DRENGU-334611 format. One record per residue: x, y negated, z of N, C-alpha, C in turn; residue in one letter. Coordinates in steps of 0.02 Angstrom, whole numbers, padded with zeros to 5 digits, always signed. Example, Ala and Ser with C-alpha at 12.3 -4.5 7.8 and 13.67 -1.06 7.14 Angstrom:
// residues 2
+00660+00284+00390+00615+00225+00390+00660+00165+00390a/+00642+00112+00354+00684+00053+00357+00645-00002+00394s/
//
This chain:
// residues 463
-00938-00218+02716-00898-00211+02651-00832-00265+02654x/-00857-00327+02664-00816-00376+02626-00770-00374+02683x/-00770-00369+02745-00714-00386+02770-00674-00307+02751x/-00689-00262+02731-00658-00190+02715-00602-00212+02643x/-00631-00259+02599-00613-00281+02535-00547-00333+02573x/-00573-00381+02623-00534-00424+02638-00466-00408+02672x/-00454-00336+02672-00418-00313+02737-00363-00274+02703x/-00388-00266+02633-00349-00216+02589-00309-00271+02520x/-00241-00272+02531-00218-00323+02475-00214-00274+02394x/-00232-00216+02400-00229-00188+02348-00272-00197+02312x/-00362-00222+02343-00393-00235+02305-00412-00298+02281x/-00361-00343+02317-00353-00413+02292-00332-00408+02236x/-00282-00369+02225-00224-00370+02179-00250-00340+02119x/-00293-00292+02137-00324-00264+02072-00388-00316+02034x/-00429-00337+02091-00476-00404+02050-00438-00452+02040x/-00364-00467+02052-00345-00521+02029-00302-00509+01946x/-00291-00443+01952-00266-00423+01864-00314-00421+01826x/-00374-00383+01832-00454-00380+01789-00449-00471+01777x/-00446-00503+01824-00470-00570+01807-00417-00587+01761x/-00350-00595+01755-00306-00628+01725-00314-00582+01647x/-00334-00524+01654-00344-00478+01587-00398-00502+01560x/-00442-00511+01587-00514-00547+01559-00485-00610+01515x/-00444-00653+01561-00431-00727+01557-00399-00728+01489x/-00362-00681+01486-00288-00693+01428-00330-00652+01383x/-00393-00624+01366-00421-00587+01337-00450-00641+01268x/-00466-00700+01295-00489-00758+01276-00457-00800+01223x/-00406-00779+01228-00350-00819+01162-00341-00774+01111x/-00318-00815+01051-00329-00794+00986-00258-00737+00984x/-00262-00684+00935-00231-00640+00923-00201-00640+00858x/-00219-00689+00823-00197-00696+00746-00146-00741+00739x/-00103-00748+00791-00037-00807+00790+00022-00773+00746x/+00059-00820+00740+00115-00797+00680+00135-00738+00690x/+00166-00704+00734+00204-00633+00732+00162-00590+00787x/+00083-00596+00785+00047-00549+00817+00050-00483+00782x/+00061-00426+00821+00068-00352+00794-00031-00339+00805x/-00080-00385+00837-00129-00367+00849-00178-00413+00789x/-00140-00420+00719-00176-00463+00672-00160-00408+00608x/-00150-00346+00611-00124-00315+00553-00147-00337+00486x/-00103-00333+00441-00116-00363+00370-00092-00322+00299x/-00090-00249+00351-00059-00195+00280-00065-00136+00321x/-00062-00079+00260-00090-00013+00284-00029+00007+00331x/+00023+00004+00339+00065+00035+00398+00053+00012+00466x/+00044-00065+00461+00031-00104+00520-00031-00078+00553x/-00081-00068+00502-00159-00053+00523-00150+00009+00556x/-00119+00057+00533-00102+00122+00576-00080+00119+00634x/-00017+00086+00642+00003+00063+00713-00032+00026+00752x/-00080-00009+00727-00126-00069+00784-00174+00018+00796x/-00190+00040+00771-00257+00096+00762-00228+00133+00832x/-00168+00175+00817-00143+00197+00869-00114+00171+00931x/-00124+00115+00942-00117+00068+01001-00161+00056+01034x/-00219+00060+00989-00285+00035+01021-00306+00113+01053x/-00300+00148+01020-00328+00215+01041-00288+00240+01096x/-00215+00211+01116-00185+00238+01177-00210+00176+01231x/-00223+00110+01215-00262+00059+01263-00336+00076+01276x/-00374+00117+01254-00433+00151+01284-00422+00208+01320x/-00386+00247+01298-00368+00296+01324-00353+00292+01407x/-00295+00240+01406-00280+00215+01471-00322+00169+01512x/-00387+00139+01475-00431+00107+01529-00479+00182+01543x/-00511+00229+01512-00538+00269+01534-00491+00307+01599x/-00430+00324+01589-00386+00372+01656-00393+00311+01702x/-00388+00243+01692-00391+00192+01734-00459+00205+01772x/-00504+00200+01750-00582+00196+01766-00596+00247+01809x/-00561+00301+01770-00582+00396+01796-00554+00397+01872x/-00479+00361+01851-00455+00383+01936-00467+00326+01980x/-00466+00262+01965-00475+00208+02009-00569+00231+02039x/-00598+00250+01978-00667+00263+02032-00677+00310+02072x/-00643+00371+02070-00633+00430+02116-00576+00395+02163x/-00552+00359+02175-00517+00332+02235-00547+00282+02269x/-00599+00247+02240-00655+00217+02267-00697+00243+02296x/-00739+00299+02257-00780+00352+02296-00751+00375+02363x/-00694+00407+02351-00645+00430+02416-00658+00379+02472x/-00634+00311+02468-00621+00272+02507-00692+00257+02543x/-00739+00268+02495-00792+00226+02541-00835+00287+02581x/-00849+00338+02529-00861+00407+02565-00833+00441+02633x/-00763+00422+02621-00756+00475+02682-00709+00410+02745x/-00726+00344+02743-00713+00307+02760-00748+00310+02861x/-00692+00289+02896-00720+00299+02975-00765+00249+03001x/-00834+00273+03011-00880+00217+03048-00884+00185+03090x/-00834+00230+03139-00827+00206+03204-00760+00237+03237x/-00751+00198+03292-00666+00221+03327-00653+00301+03333x/-00730+00323+03345-00691+00394+03380-00706+00429+03322x/-00733+00427+03249-00714+00468+03200-00648+00432+03167x/-00607+00369+03177-00564+00365+03158-00509+00402+03193x/-00520+00427+03266-00474+00459+03302-00464+00543+03268x/-00534+00557+03237-00517+00631+03209-00475+00651+03162x/-00449+00694+03163-00393+00734+03110-00437+00766+03080x/-00439+00758+03000-00499+00787+02955-00462+00859+02935x/-00498+00925+02948-00476+00980+02934-00430+00974+02841x/-00393+01002+02859-00327+01007+02807-00325+01070+02760x/-00312+01073+02690-00333+01124+02656-00286+01106+02588x/-00265+01168+02553-00239+01153+02477-00283+01154+02439x/-00256+01111+02375-00281+01096+02330-00337+01156+02285x/-00369+01118+02251-00416+01168+02228-00379+01199+02161x/-00374+01274+02150-00319+01273+02085-00373+01264+02023x/-00454+01283+02047-00500+01262+01969-00496+01196+01945x/-00472+01157+02018-00467+01081+01989-00400+01045+01965x/-00348+01099+02007-00287+01070+01967-00294+01088+01889x/-00314+01167+01871-00330+01184+01808-00329+01150+01751x/-00410+01108+01792-00448+01085+01737-00411+01006+01728x/-00366+00998+01778-00341+00916+01773-00264+00943+01710x/-00258+01005+01713-00197+00990+01687-00222+01019+01601x/-00271+01056+01599-00299+01065+01545-00311+00990+01498x/-00361+00943+01547-00385+00895+01514-00300+00846+01507x/-00262+00832+01536-00212+00807+01530-00175+00824+01444x/-00176+00892+01443-00151+00892+01361-00200+00900+01321x/-00262+00888+01333-00299+00871+01266-00300+00800+01253x/-00280+00768+01312-00284+00687+01301-00206+00690+01260x/-00155+00714+01275-00099+00717+01254-00095+00717+01175x/-00144+00773+01169-00146+00803+01082-00184+00751+01052x/-00226+00724+01081-00264+00670+01047-00239+00594+01046x/-00161+00583+01068-00124+00535+01064-00081+00554+01025x/-00051+00608+01021+00010+00644+00977-00016+00635+00914x/-00076+00656+00882-00080+00674+00832-00091+00620+00792x/-00108+00561+00801-00110+00519+00760-00048+00471+00748x/-00026+00476+00827+00058+00448+00813+00096+00484+00773x/+00098+00566+00772+00149+00588+00719+00127+00566+00658x/+00066+00552+00646+00033+00551+00560+00068+00482+00564x/+00052+00440+00605+00090+00379+00578+00151+00383+00570x/+00215+00395+00619+00273+00411+00609+00292+00430+00537x/+00249+00499+00518+00270+00505+00436+00253+00467+00400x/+00182+00424+00393+00161+00381+00353+00241+00316+00342x/+00257+00275+00395+00302+00248+00412+00352+00259+00359x/+00376+00309+00365+00454+00350+00355+00447+00371+00261x/+00394+00379+00250+00396+00397+00160+00320+00399+00150x/+00350+00342+00088+00299+00305+00033+00244+00383+00006x/+00187+00359+00007+00138+00407-00023+00173+00439-00089x/+00158+00518-00092+00179+00533-00160+00118+00486-00221x/+00124+00465-00294+00091+00440-00322+00036+00495-00356x/+00072+00543-00366+00026+00621-00378-00012+00638-00330x/+00002+00619-00266-00058+00670-00220-00127+00636-00210x/-00185+00649-00249-00234+00606-00269-00271+00610-00210x/-00256+00677-00159-00303+00665-00125-00286+00623-00041x/-00221+00622-00035-00175+00575+00009-00195+00515-00010x/-00188+00497-00067-00209+00415-00094-00276+00390-00081x/-00333+00447-00096-00388+00431-00059-00403+00414-00009x/-00369+00482+00028-00373+00461+00110-00348+00387+00132x/-00296+00366+00096-00272+00298+00115-00314+00233+00081x/-00333+00245+00032-00385+00206+00021-00335+00170-00041x/-00278+00202-00081-00240+00175-00108-00264+00191-00173x/-00229+00155-00225-00240+00172-00320-00175+00198-00335x/-00159+00242-00376-00090+00253-00401-00069+00211-00434x/-00079+00164-00453-00048+00092-00490-00023+00067-00435x/-00036+00055-00371-00002+00019-00316+00066+00063-00281x/+00061+00129-00292+00124+00169-00288+00156+00161-00334x/+00128+00174-00392+00184+00196-00462+00229+00112-00490x/+00188+00058-00462+00194-00021-00469+00272-00045-00402x/+00271+00006-00365+00316+00002-00310+00368-00028-00308x/+00384-00086-00290+00468-00131-00295+00524-00111-00233x/+00549-00105-00244+00609-00093-00188+00667-00148-00186x/+00657-00165-00117+00704-00222-00101+00762-00184-00032x/+00834-00198-00063+00865-00177-00004+00905-00241+00039x/+00855-00240+00107+00894-00282+00160+00964-00288+00190x/+00977-00317+00192+01056-00313+00227+01047-00379+00279x/+01060-00358+00337+01059-00389+00403+01131-00432+00414x/+01151-00503+00411+01211-00508+00438+01206-00574+00490x/+01251-00596+00527+01236-00633+00574+01259-00682+00553x/+01196-00737+00563+01126-00728+00578+01060-00742+00513x/+01084-00707+00464+01033-00721+00423+01017-00640+00391x/+00973-00653+00347+00939-00582+00293+00963-00591+00217x/+00993-00544+00181+01007-00533+00107+00951-00489+00090x/+00914-00524+00034+00861-00475-00006+00887-00482-00067x/+00888-00407-00099+00909-00387-00147+00861-00345-00184x/+00850-00370-00242+00799-00340-00291+00840-00294-00348x/+00847-00222-00333+00881-00198-00375+00857-00186-00449x/+00787-00185-00436+00731-00170-00506+00759-00242-00556x/+00772-00276-00531+00761-00337-00556+00825-00377-00567x/+00890-00355-00520+00955-00369-00541+00959-00453-00506x/+00896-00461-00454+00909-00530-00430+00923-00524-00349x/+00949-00574-00311+00969-00592-00241+00946-00642-00214x/+00913-00644-00157+00889-00699-00114+00906-00695-00045x/+00886-00762-00006+00887-00732+00063+00844-00765+00112x/+00825-00729+00166+00780-00767+00228+00718-00774+00208x/+00694-00766+00139+00607-00759+00109+00611-00710+00055x/+00567-00649+00082+00556-00591+00059+00473-00611-00001x/+00500-00609-00048+00429-00626-00084+00390-00567-00122x/+00363-00533-00125+00319-00481-00139+00248-00495-00158x/+00232-00439-00196+00170-00426-00245+00123-00414-00192x/+00056-00432-00171+00012-00391-00130-00009-00336-00145x/-00003-00327-00199-00065-00264-00232-00010-00206-00235x/+00069-00213-00224+00113-00153-00215+00141-00128-00167x/+00165-00071-00147+00211-00041-00100+00264-00084-00107x/+00305-00108-00059+00375-00101-00048+00417-00075-00011x/+00459-00052-00055+00503-00007-00014+00556-00030+00014x/+00576-00047+00086+00643-00073+00118+00682-00023+00132x/+00750-00032+00096+00825+00005+00112+00853-00052+00170x/+00871-00030+00220+00908-00069+00259+00964-00048+00302x/+01010-00108+00302+01095-00110+00313+01109-00158+00343x/+01172-00147+00376+01191-00200+00414+01276-00224+00401x/+01294-00256+00385+01374-00285+00362+01392-00264+00440x/+01365-00309+00503+01409-00302+00557+01393-00259+00620x/+01344-00278+00658+01313-00270+00730+01238-00241+00720x/+01218-00209+00748+01143-00191+00746+01092-00228+00740x/+01055-00250+00688+01005-00283+00680+00931-00244+00684x/+00882-00280+00696+00810-00225+00692+00754-00270+00656x/+00738-00247+00600+00699-00291+00561+00622-00275+00572x/+00602-00332+00594+00523-00336+00624+00487-00368+00581x/+00437-00361+00552+00372-00397+00511+00295-00381+00529x/+00298-00379+00607+00246-00356+00646+00162-00357+00604x/+00144-00406+00552+00082-00401+00518+00085-00356+00483x/+00150-00322+00439+00149-00283+00381+00170-00216+00398x/+00216-00211+00443+00265-00145+00429+00306-00129+00510x/+00286-00163+00558+00309-00145+00618+00387-00168+00620x/+00419-00113+00648+00493-00117+00674+00541-00076+00652x/+00613-00072+00624+00654-00029+00608+00713-00057+00622x/+00759-00022+00647+00825-00036+00668+00876-00034+00609x/+00937-00079+00620+00964-00087+00542+01041-00049+00579x/+01080+00000+00565+01126+00024+00604+01187+00022+00561x/+01271+00001+00595+01319+00000+00565+01335+00053+00524x/+01343+00083+00459+01365+00130+00437+01307+00184+00407x/+01247+00147+00429+01189+00196+00395+01124+00151+00378x/+01104+00189+00308+01040+00173+00298+00988+00177+00318x/+00942+00136+00345+00863+00157+00369+00813+00126+00307x/+00753+00147+00328+00717+00148+00268+00638+00116+00304x/+00581+00086+00277+00537+00076+00287+00495+00063+00227x/+00438+00062+00244+00394+00040+00186+00328-00008+00199x/+00295-00027+00166+00222-00071+00187+00181-00082+00105x/+00122-00117+00125+00092-00126+00074+00026-00177+00099x/+00023-00233+00087-00010-00273+00104-00086-00263+00099x/-00133-00286+00139-00225-00281+00115-00240-00335+00084x/-00236-00347+00034-00252-00406-00014-00336-00449+00004x/-00370-00398+00046-00431-00407+00042-00431-00456+00127x/-00384-00434+00154-00371-00451+00219-00325-00522+00231x/-00299-00529+00173-00229-00597+00166-00299-00654+00134x/-00329-00633+00086-00383-00676+00049-00429-00701+00101x/-00463-00659+00142-00518-00672+00193-00565-00695+00136x/-00606-00759+00148-00674-00780+00116-00626-00841+00075x/-00576-00843+00048-00546-00893+00023-00509-00848-00058x/-00504-00886-00108-00475-00852-00166-00396-00834-00167x/-00355-00798-00222-00315-00778-00215-00262-00854-00218x/-00283-00894-00248-00227-00962-00262-00219-01005-00183x/-00266-00985-00152-00277-01038-00081-00249-00994-00027x/-00277-00921-00041-00215-00869+00021-00132-00858-00003x/-00144-00860-00054-00068-00853-00087-00038-00887-00138x/-00026-00942-00111+00011-01015-00169+00078-00982-00186x/+00076-01004-00266+00133-00988-00284+00209-01007-00263x/+00242-00954-00263+00319-00971-00250+00359-01001-00286x/+00350-00981-00368+00397-00998-00425+00391-01080-00420x/+00327-01099-00434+00336-01164-00444+00350-01227-00393x/+00332-01190-00317+00345-01252-00261+00278-01249-00212x/+00212-01233-00250+00166-01214-00213+00145-01201-00148x/+00181-01147-00133+00176-01127-00063+00216-01174-00026x/+00258-01191-00036+00319-01237-00018+00265-01299+00027x/+00219-01318-00026+00201-01396-00014+00140-01388+00032x/+00098-01320+00014+00049-01309+00037+00073-01290+00132x/+00137-01264+00131+00127-01223+00218+00156-01296+00235x/+00186-01354+00212+00212-01404+00246+00170-01459+00239x/+00090-01457+00195+00042-01485+00189-00004-01484+00264x/-00013-01404+00277-00061-01394+00325-00058-01390+00383x/+00000-01390+00410+00032-01406+00487+00098-01412+00488x/+00097-01423+00565+00169-01406+00599+00207-01367+00568x/+00263-01363+00557+00307-01280+00544+00328-01245+00611x/+00315-01278+00679+00295-01234+00730+00239-01217+00764x/+00193-01237+00727+00124-01219+00752+00107-01148+00756x/+00064-01114+00790+00073-01039+00814+00027-01004+00763x/-00001-01049+00711-00046-00996+00661-00029-01002+00605x/-00040-00955+00561-00011-00955+00493-00072-01012+00433x/-00016-01056+00408-00060-01106+00379-00086-01088+00312x/-00057-01022+00290-00101-00995+00229-00101-00904+00242x/-00151-00876+00207-00133-00800+00224-00089-00764+00200x/-00061-00797+00161+00003-00727+00124+00062-00753+00150x/+00064-00795+00190+00140-00799+00244+00135-00776+00298x/+00198-00724+00313+00193-00671+00358+00279-00719+00395x/+00284-00670+00455+00325-00718+00498+00368-00647+00517x/+00432-00635+00508+00464-00581+00553+00535-00605+00574x/+00566-00558+00602+00610-00564+00666+00665-00515+00674x/+00716-00545+00682+00769-00486+00731+00731-00459+00771x/+00747-00406+00784+00711-00364+00847+00763-00333+00892x/+00827-00349+00881+00876-00333+00911+00921-00373+00938x/+00954-00384+01016+01014-00422+01008+01062-00414+00960x/+01082-00467+00947+01140-00449+00902+01194-00543+00892x/+01192-00563+00956+01244-00639+00967+01206-00668+00982x/+01241-00726+00994+01232-00811+01028+01181-00814+00980x/+01156-00805+00932+01086-00834+00888+01037-00789+00857x/+01036-00730+00908+00992-00680+00898+00918-00707+00879x/+00900-00753+00925+00843-00767+00919+00807-00817+00864x/+00857-00843+00832+00860-00877+00790+00860-00859+00708x/+00871-00786+00715+00868-00746+00651+00807-00728+00618x/+00781-00770+00594+00698-00754+00549+00700-00743+00496x/+00643-00730+00472+00631-00720+00402+00562-00757+00369x/+00544-00745+00308+00493-00758+00283+00469-00687+00264x/+00394-00679+00235+00378-00629+00201+00322-00671+00154x/+00320-00676+00101+00282-00711+00048+00250-00675+00008x/+00159-00666+00021+00134-00620-00018+00122-00665-00084x/+00096-00629-00160+00107-00664-00207+00064-00626-00236x/+00016-00640-00300-00034-00617-00348+00029-00584-00387x/+00022-00541-00442+00040-00501-00481+00089-00556-00525x/+00044-00595-00563+00081-00651-00612+00110-00674-00592x/+00094-00722-00514+00159-00769-00478+00209-00723-00471x/+00209-00642-00441+00280-00627-00415+00324-00613-00495x/+00293-00599-00535+00321-00602-00601+00346-00660-00642x/+00322-00710-00607+00361-00797-00632+00404-00795-00595x/+00392-00785-00530+00463-00792-00484+00502-00744-00495x/+00504-00675-00511+00570-00639-00535+00584-00659-00600x/+00556-00705-00657+00572-00708-00706+00630-00792-00694x/+00597-00824-00669+00644-00883-00646+00712-00854-00614x/+00696-00811-00553+00756-00796-00533+00806-00756-00580x/+00781-00726-00635+00827-00677-00670+00854-00738-00716x/+00845-00800-00743+00859-00844-00784+00900-00865-00735x/+00900-00893-00680+00939-00931-00647+01002-00894-00613x/+01003-00845-00612+01051-00784-00606+01089-00741-00665x/+01053-00779-00722+01093-00742-00776+01159-00779-00804x/+01238-00771-00811+01268-00801-00819+01269-00840-00893x/+01245-00770-00918+01228-00804-01005+01208-00859-01022x/+01139-00880-00967+01095-00921-00978+01130-00983-00928x/+01169-00992-00927+01207-01051-00868+01222-01098-00929x/+01233-01185-00901+01228-01229-00929+01311-01229-00956x/+01314-01223-01028+01381-01218-01062+01412-01303-01095x/+01469-01304-01102+01486-01369-01117+01463-01386-01169x/+01469-01445-01184+01440-01462-01253+01477-01430-01306x/+01458-01426-01373+01492-01381-01422+01482-01436-01479x/+01546-01477-01513+01511-01520-01569+01491-01493-01629x/+01524-01426-01638+01491-01406-01697+01422-01355-01677x/+01396-01373-01639+01333-01340-01637+01280-01382-01628x/+01219-01371-01665+01139-01422-01665+01113-01385-01612x/+01085-01443-01568+01038-01407-01518+00978-01431-01529x/+00920-01386-01501+00848-01382-01505+00817-01429-01455x/+00762-01451-01471+00730-01505-01389+00749-01456-01350x/+00738-01494-01301+00758-01471-01207+00808-01423-01192x/+00860-01425-01243+00929-01399-01232+00978-01439-01184x/+01006-01389-01135+01060-01405-01062+01108-01399-01121x/+01153-01462-01097+01240-01444-01112+01270-01493-01036x/+01325-01464-01027+01351-01505-00987+01415-01549-01036x/+01425-01625-01014+01461-01656-01050+01494-01712-00995x/+01551-01741-00995+01587-01779-00967+01556-01841-00953x/+01556-01869-00901+01524-01931-00898+01579-01971-00819x/+01609-02015-00856+01658-02037-00803+01646-02061-00747x/+01561-02106-00750+01543-02129-00692+01535-02081-00611x/+01541-02023-00639+01524-01987-00595+01592-01971-00550x/+01651-01989-00578+01738-01963-00559+01764-01965-00625x/+01823-01968-00626+01875-01938-00666+01871-01870-00673x/+01865-01840-00746+01861-01787-00756+01795-01749-00742x/+01743-01782-00702+01691-01742-00680+01634-01725-00741x/+01588-01691-00745+01548-01680-00787+01465-01662-00779x/+01425-01690-00813+01348-01706-00800+01313-01653-00844x/+01258-01643-00827+01213-01584-00862+01157-01641-00903x/+01149-01636-00959+01100-01687-00986+01056-01611-01046x/+00995-01661-01046+00941-01609-01088+00912-01650-01149x/+00914-01611-01192+00914-01645-01265+00830-01651-01267x/+00826-01722-01299+00747-01752-01298+00725-01733-01379x/+00766-01718-01415+00744-01686-01499+00799-01649-01515x/+00788-01633-01568+00839-01599-01603+00913-01625-01621x/+00965-01609-01621+01015-01652-01620+01058-01598-01677x/+01094-01640-01716+01153-01621-01768+01212-01619-01747x/+01258-01567-01786+01339-01564-01744+01339-01644-01740x/+01383-01654-01678+01448-01702-01664+01374-01769-01638x/+01309-01748-01642+01281-01814-01597+01271-01786-01523x/+01343-01794-01490+01346-01790-01400+01315-01843-01361x/+01289-01838-01304+01270-01889-01268+01289-01944-01278x/+01367-01949-01283+01394-02016-01296+01390-02047-01343x/+01384-02005-01402+01379-02039-01473+01297-02053-01495x/+01247-02000-01483+01183-02010-01474+01153-02009-01415x/+01158-02065-01368+01131-02063-01298+01050-02069-01301x/+01034-02085-01367+00961-02074-01369+00916-02003-01398x/+00965-01970-01412+00947-01899-01411+00955-01860-01348x/+00989-01889-01299+00983-01841-01240+00961-01888-01171x/+00949-01837-01131+00939-01893-01062+00969-01834-00995x/+00971-01870-00956+01020-01862-00885+00978-01806-00866x/+01001-01734-00858+00946-01696-00816+00937-01697-00730x/+00991-01742-00706+00976-01738-00639+01019-01807-00627x/+00981-01812-00554+00997-01896-00514+01059-01888-00509x/+01104-01964-00496+01169-01960-00475+01184-01938-00429x/+01145-01923-00391+01157-01914-00313+01160-01830-00324x/+01122-01802-00358+01115-01724-00369+01184-01700-00407x/+01210-01748-00442+01261-01728-00471+01337-01745-00436x/+01343-01784-00400+01383-01785-00356+01383-01740-00278x/+01329-01706-00265+01312-01662-00209+01325-01585-00253x/+01321-01585-00313+01355-01528-00329+01438-01538-00339x/+01461-01591-00336+01532-01589-00336+01550-01569-00255x/+01526-01609-00221+01544-01607-00150+01522-01519-00130x/+01477-01495-00169+01472-01420-00138+01547-01378-00157x/+01570-01392-00201+01638-01355-00210+01686-01392-00181x/+01681-01452-00176+01763-01487-00140+01765-01477-00064x/+01712-01474-00049+01695-01463+00042+01709-01377+00049x/+01713-01359+00011+01697-01265+00002+01660-01238+00023x/+01611-01256-00011+01543-01217+00006+01542-01176-00045x/+01549-01165-00098+01559-01113-00150+01596-01045-00112x/+01637-01062-00069+01677-01011-00031+01647-00959+00012x/+01577-00978+00009+01517-00934+00059+01470-00942+00029x/+01437-00989-00011+01380-00973-00035+01371-00962-00116x/+01322-00937-00139+01324-00904-00211+01253-00949-00235x/+01268-01004-00293+01213-01028-00310+01195-01002-00387x/+01147-00969-00412+01124-00968-00485+01178-00901-00511x/+01190-00853-00457+01223-00796-00459+01209-00738-00384x/+01220-00694-00408+01185-00650-00358+01233-00639-00290x/+01300-00658-00306+01326-00661-00228+01325-00595-00177x/+01317-00558-00196+01304-00499-00148+01359-00517-00085x/+01410-00501-00104+01462-00514-00054+01484-00582-00015x/+01425-00642-00037+01437-00693-00010+01429-00692+00073x/+01475-00726+00090+01472-00746+00167+01398-00776+00189x/+01390-00823+00161+01319-00857+00175+01269-00845+00143x/+01203-00847+00154+01148-00836+00119+01140-00875+00048x/+01118-00830-00009+01127-00853-00074+01074-00909-00085x/+01096-00959-00123+01047-01027-00117+01025-01035-00171x/+01010-00990-00229+00985-00983-00282+00897-01024-00276x/+00891-01060-00317+00810-01081-00324+00804-01119-00251x/+00848-01136-00194+00832-01164-00140+00771-01208-00120x/+00756-01242-00170+00724-01286-00164+00662-01275-00148x/+00638-01199-00183+00567-01168-00184+00577-01146-00105x/+00613-01152-00062+00614-01093+00008+00577-01162+00063x/+00523-01121+00109+00498-01153+00139+00522-01160+00221x/+00568-01104+00228+00633-01110+00300+00700-01137+00271x/+00716-01154+00323+00786-01174+00323+00819-01136+00386x/+00889-01134+00396+00931-01097+00445+00897-01024+00464x/+00875-00959+00409+00849-00924+00418+00785-00924+00474x/+00729-00947+00419+00676-00963+00466+00661-01008+00497x/+00718-01042+00535+00699-01081+00619+00685-01157+00584x/+00676-01185+00528+00688-01253+00522+00637-01253+00461x/+00604-01311+00451+00562-01324+00390+00627-01348+00347x/+00616-01333+00278+00644-01338+00230+00636-01396+00201x/+00663-01468+00230+00651-01531+00218+00717-01575+00224x/+00714-01634+00204+00765-01681+00196+00786-01690+00268x/+00755-01707+00319+00762-01710+00383+00801-01658+00417x/+00779-01600+00422+00803-01535+00455+00880-01515+00414x/+00869-01538+00352+00940-01507+00318+00980-01565+00328x/+00965-01620+00328+01015-01677+00355+01037-01662+00433x/+00991-01637+00469+01030-01622+00540+01073-01551+00534x/+01043-01508+00513+01092-01445+00503+01152-01452+00464x/+01168-01496+00412+01223-01503+00372+01267-01550+00420x/+01243-01590+00461+01294-01645+00500+01315-01595+00569x/+01292-01534+00598+01298-01511+00647+01258-01445+00663x/+01266-01392+00615+01229-01336+00613+01240-01310+00691x/+01305-01303+00735+01315-01271+00778+01272-01285+00837x/+01228-01349+00823+01207-01383+00893+01129-01359+00886x/+01108-01331+00811+01039-01307+00779+01044-01222+00814x/+01086-01190+00781+01105-01112+00772+01175-01094+00819x/+01181-01101+00878+01255-01087+00911+01289-01009+00900x/+01337-01031+00865+01377-00983+00849+01377-00946+00776x/+01338-00995+00734+01323-00971+00657+01412-00985+00640x/+01420-00944+00578+01483-00928+00528+01474-01009+00502x/+01461-01040+00495+01448-01097+00431+01499-01131+00490x/+01489-01156+00528+01516-01187+00592+01581-01162+00613x/+01570-01077+00637+01609-01063+00677+01643-01008+00646x/+01666-01004+00561+01657-00945+00538+01766-00950+00524x/+01811-00885+00512+01854-00890+00502+01893-00949+00458x/+01939-00984+00497+01980-01028+00461+01927-01092+00464x/+01866-01105+00496+01848-01164+00492+01857-01204+00566x/+01884-01268+00569+01896-01284+00630+01875-01375+00616x/+01902-01413+00666+01875-01492+00683+01898-01500+00602x/+01970-01493+00553+01993-01527+00506+01959-01517+00464x/+01913-01437+00454+01881-01426+00377+01845-01485+00389x/+01837-01502+00306+01780-01550+00281+01708-01546+00308x/+01685-01496+00311+01622-01481+00328+01600-01519+00412x/+01664-01495+00444+01637-01542+00508+01654-01613+00513x/+01667-01640+00463+01664-01733+00456+01603-01737+00430x/+01564-01724+00415+01487-01735+00375+01435-01795+00453x/+01464-01784+00496+01416-01823+00559+01415-01882+00530x/+01462-01919+00533+01455-01990+00502+01449-02009+00451x/+01420-01962+00388+01431-01976+00316+01384-01965+00290x/+01341-02028+00300+01267-02017+00269+01253-02022+00195x/+01311-02029+00167+01301-02039+00086+01314-01979+00070x/+01376-01930+00078+01395-01860+00065+01336-01810+00092x/+01285-01827+00158+01245-01794+00179+01185-01783+00137x/+01156-01849+00112+01114-01857+00061+01123-01834-00003x/+01169-01845-00035+01209-01804-00093+01212-01733-00101x/+01225-01724-00052+01200-01630-00039+01133-01606-00034x/+01097-01648+00004+01022-01646+00011+00991-01648-00043x/+01019-01685-00107+00991-01700-00167+01006-01646-00198x/+01068-01608-00190+01078-01563-00258+01069-01497-00237x/+01048-01468-00156+01021-01422-00135+00929-01417-00140x/+00906-01452-00131+00832-01477-00123+00814-01471-00211x/+00861-01501-00248+00844-01494-00319+00868-01439-00364x/+00867-01365-00324+00891-01294-00345+00806-01288-00347x/+00760-01302-00391+00698-01297-00390+00678-01277-00458x/
//
């Protein structure tokens, strides 16, 4: 028996494959972008269909393989004389062939029904008035009625997230309430991209000239696990999420530092830096999400932007104004905050005790550089900027990631990015866009640490 297996490479390969399969099953499946660790309704459905197909495949493998082993053993040649004999030849049994066809059809139906149900589920948000379907899916009507819509636009090589219900726009980090359904409208401004967030909703392509759709709803119980909401879903609006993510582990570690952080990726080759076109999905409690929306609405509301000081106006405490400060350069303005109520004519120059600097000198100089280096031509700060060539940078200091999810958003990474983004993300338009060559001021920051530090102070100060 031993010599039989030793002389047949097919069996050696079979057992080697089984050994590798069993060894691989010992690794964790809950790493950053694992479809085998679903945390949402849609992803759970896709996981269930996948596991059904796996068990069917294992059943077929064992059945066919078992029959093969039985035949090889039962009809083996026991001696040299038997090896010379030619066994009687006959056609297949119609009974067996019919049975196999019927069995195959049944297996296909078993797999096809949940697959089609999953396709329907992925492409249509459940009807809030269909109580029977909601009960079957384990959803509450409020989760559907309170659904939010996010218009996702893929660009080379980053993501734009627009929230039309709230009139706000951000980039590369999708913030959403864990208790509500999220409708995703997908479009692209250039080539084909693919929106993939495996733990929540699977994958959908973004096609030029076409709008595709997907949706998801998180499973809050799975996100929280044994912890509370504040631990599993730190607030984004006040920077808690950012600090918790950075404190827990290295940015490149394989496992999620907090339950409410999900990793997404462009899953369709779209150019040189396709592999670096990532994003984050950040789950929030309803209260924290509302706070985040309010902060963005205030930041992107042109009527709430800081205005120049008016000598005819009195200002209440904590009012912000823009006023000339020659220390920053000729004709430069600085933001001031009132520390008490002021009367008309009490400008920061006349009554310095009534005002304090809203930001550091480096922040203000970085703000000037952001304009003089032509960054404003591609990036919108504190406005919606849907048509901007580059990512919207409103409240940029709250983000956990840089370069469309590729780097940790801290001073060290931002410095490397500003000095030479092409070394990090080859082919990106910030370095290779139209009109950008070696004479462009952006390409001359490599040896100018002072300007880089001022830009960092400004960008991370957007929080």
